[in-house]
C-alpha positions in Angstrom: 92.7 101.0 32.9 92.6 101.3 36.7 89.3 101.5 38.4 88.6 104.5 40.5 88.3 103.5 44.2 86.4 105.8 46.4 87.5 106.3 50.0 85.8 104.0 52.5 83.1 105.7 54.5 81.7 104.5 57.8 78.1 103.6 57.4 75.6 105.8 59.2 74.2 102.8 61.0 77.5 101.9 62.5 78.0 105.4 63.7 74.5 105.5 65.3 75.1 102.1 67.1 78.4 103.4 68.6 76.7 106.6 69.7 73.9 104.7 71.2 76.3 102.4 73.1 78.2 105.4 74.5 75.0 107.1 75.6 73.7 103.8 77.2 77.0 103.3 79.1 77.0 106.9 80.3 73.4 106.6 81.5 74.2 103.4 83.3 77.2 104.9 85.1 75.2 108.0 86.1 72.2 106.0 87.4 74.4 103.4 89.2 76.8 105.7 90.9 75.6 109.3 90.9 71.7 109.2 91.0 70.4 109.7 94.5 68.0 106.7 95.0 66.7 107.8 98.4 67.3 110.1 101.3 66.4 109.7 105.0 67.4 110.2 108.6 68.8 107.5 110.9 69.3 107.9 114.6 71.2 105.9 117.2 74.4 105.8 119.1 77.5 106.6 117.0 79.7 103.5 117.4 82.8 104.7 115.4 84.0 106.8 112.5 87.4 106.0 111.0 89.5 107.3 108.1 90.6 104.2 106.2 91.6 103.0 102.7 94.7 102.0 100.7 94.5 104.3 97.7 91.4 106.4 98.5 91.2 107.4 102.2 87.5 107.6 103.1 85.6 108.1 106.3 83.5 105.0 107.3 81.2 104.8 110.3 78.7 102.7 112.1 75.5 103.7 113.9 73.9 101.4 116.5 70.2 101.8 116.5 68.0 101.0 119.5 65.9 97.9 119.4 66.5 94.4 117.9 65.5 92.7 114.7 65.2 89.0 114.2 66.8 87.6 111.0 65.8 84.1 112.2 62.8 83.1 114.3 65.1 82.1 117.2 67.7 84.8 117.0 68.2 88.5 117.6 70.6 90.9 116.0 71.2 94.6 116.7 70.3 97.1 114.1 73.5 98.6 112.6 73.7 101.3 110.0 77.0 101.4 108.2 77.7 104.6 106.3 80.4 106.8 104.6 81.1 110.5 104.9 82.4 112.4 101.9 82.9 115.8 103.6 86.1 116.0 105.7 84.7 118.8 108.0 81.6 116.8 108.7 83.6 113.7 109.4 85.8 115.5 111.9 82.7 116.9 113.7 81.2 113.4 113.8 84.4 112.0 115.3 83.9 114.2 118.3 80.4 112.8 118.7 81.5 109.2 119.0 79.5 107.3 121.7 76.7 109.9 121.6 73.2 109.7 120.2 73.0 111.4 116.8 70.5 111.9 114.0 72.1 111.8 110.6 70.7 112.7 107.2 72.0 110.5 104.4 71.7 109.9 100.7 71.4 106.4 99.3 73.0 105.5 95.9 72.7 102.2 93.9 76.4 101.6 94.1 79.5 102.7 95.9 82.5 104.6 94.4 85.9 104.0 95.9 86.7 107.7 96.3 83.3 108.5 97.9 83.2 105.6 100.4 82.8 101.9 100.8 79.1 102.0 101.3 76.2 103.2 99.3 74.9 105.3 102.2 76.6 108.8 102.3 75.9 111.0 105.3 75.7 114.6 104.3 74.3 116.4 107.4 74.2 116.1 111.2 70.7 116.9 112.4 71.3 116.6 116.1 73.7 115.3 118.7 72.5 114.3 122.2 74.7 113.3 125.1 72.1 111.3 126.9 72.2 107.5 126.4 68.9 105.8 125.4 67.1 104.4 128.5 69.7 105.9 130.8 67.1 106.8 133.4 65.9 103.2 133.8 67.3 101.4 136.9 69.2 98.2 136.3 67.3 94.9 136.2 64.0 96.4 135.1 62.3 95.9 131.8 60.1 98.7 130.4 56.5 97.9 129.6 
């Protein structure tokens, strides 16, 4: 007489482990790439804004901030803020402001996504655009106090 074989059932523990792993992976992806870690405003002279990329064309820019910082005790380096712009209309408006002093509102993420930009800083608003150069009223060969 042949023994009756019941169909194999997945154990509940294995199902819960798979569900937990899917939720953990989803949470990790959300926090790493979509959770806004910080927001702020940066101001300085807009150096450039370009549309570049091989598969995903994104807008990438650089803002030169006034002042210097020293990475080493003997050296100076200018403050540069590299950012991405996800909104095409905002990027086109920023392209017209190249070389001007601007204040930009940005969002900071933990990681970059190729279709959003190469950096983790995404500019989402232009606060102001000023045509005047910083310290433009100072005569040459003088140092401010």
